[in-house]
C-alpha positions in Angstrom: -15.6 -7.5 16.1 -14.0 -4.1 14.9 -11.3 -3.7 12.6 -10.8 0.0 12.9 -7.4 0.3 11.3 -6.9 3.3 8.3 -7.0 1.7 5.1 -8.3 3.0 2.1 -9.6 -0.6 0.5 -10.4 -3.9 2.0 -7.2 -5.2 -0.6 -5.0 -2.9 1.4 -5.5 -5.0 4.8 -6.5 -8.4 3.5 -6.0 -10.3 -0.1 -6.7 -13.4 -1.0 -3.9 -15.2 -2.9 -5.4 -18.7 -4.0 -5.1 -21.9 -2.4 -7.4 -21.1 0.4 -4.6 -18.5 1.3 -4.9 -15.3 2.9 -2.5 -12.3 3.7 -3.8 -10.3 6.4 -2.5 -7.1 8.5 -3.3 -6.4 12.2 -6.6 -7.1 13.3 -8.0 -7.9 10.1 -6.0 -11.3 10.1 -8.4 -12.6 13.5 -11.8 -11.4 11.6 -14.2 -14.4 11.8 -15.3 -13.9 7.8 -11.8 -15.4 7.5 -12.3 -18.7 9.6 -10.7 -22.0 7.8 -8.2 -19.6 5.6 -4.4 -19.9 6.3 -3.5 -16.7 7.0 -0.1 -15.3 6.4 -0.2 -12.1 8.6 1.8 -9.3 7.6 4.2 -7.6 9.6 3.1 -3.6 10.9 6.5 -2.6 9.1 5.8 -4.4 5.9 2.0 -3.2 5.7 1.8 -2.3 1.7 2.4 -5.7 0.8 -0.9 -6.9 2.0 -2.3 -5.7 -1.3 -0.7 -8.4 -3.5 -2.3 -10.3 -6.9 -2.8 -14.2 -6.9 -2.8 -15.2 -10.3 -2.7 -19.5 -9.8 0.5 -20.1 -8.2 2.1 -16.6 -8.6 2.0 -13.6 -6.5 2.9 -10.3 -7.6 4.3 -8.4 -4.6 5.5 -5.2 -4.2 9.0 -5.4 -4.2 10.8 -4.5 -1.2 9.0 -6.5 1.5 11.1 -9.5 2.3 9.5 -11.2 5.4 6.0 -11.2 3.4 7.9 -12.4 0.4 9.3 -15.0 2.4 5.8 -16.3 3.8 4.4 -16.4 0.7 7.2 -18.1 -0.8 7.1 -20.7 2.0 3.2 -21.7 0.8 4.3 -22.8 -2.4 3.8 -19.5 -4.5 6.0 -18.0 -7.0 6.6 -14.5 -5.7 6.9 -12.1 -8.7 8.0 -8.8 -7.0 7.5 -5.5 -8.9 8.7 -2.0 -8.1 5.3 -0.3 -6.8 7.2 2.6 -4.6 5.7 5.3 -6.8 2.4 3.5 -6.7 2.6 3.5 -2.9 2.7 7.2 -2.2 -0.8 7.4 -3.4 -2.0 4.5 -1.7 -2.2 2.2 -5.1 -1.6 -1.1 -5.0 -1.1 -4.2 -7.1 -4.7 -5.3 -7.1 -6.1 -1.3 -8.0 -3.1 -1.4 -11.0 -4.6 -5.1 -12.5 -7.1 -5.9 -14.7 -8.4 -9.4 -14.8 -10.3 -11.2 -17.0 
């Protein structure tokens, strides 16, 4: 299966949030590697929100993407919207800007 869409990083198209849940765009949502996961499909117009950061029951999500935020909240996560609009210009996302240890 080909997922030939233009993304700088895999996490720009598919991000594991925890609790067996994945955010994914377009063809990435259908990839066999993600079989068995609960997939939240990110609409094309909110694709930047696919790069989110799950920490326990919290998800750091770029602000301004209400459909994705609603879908994530509906799965029991607490959404923490953060204005990343200036980083979006340079293809930076929530995972790129984080150090987890």
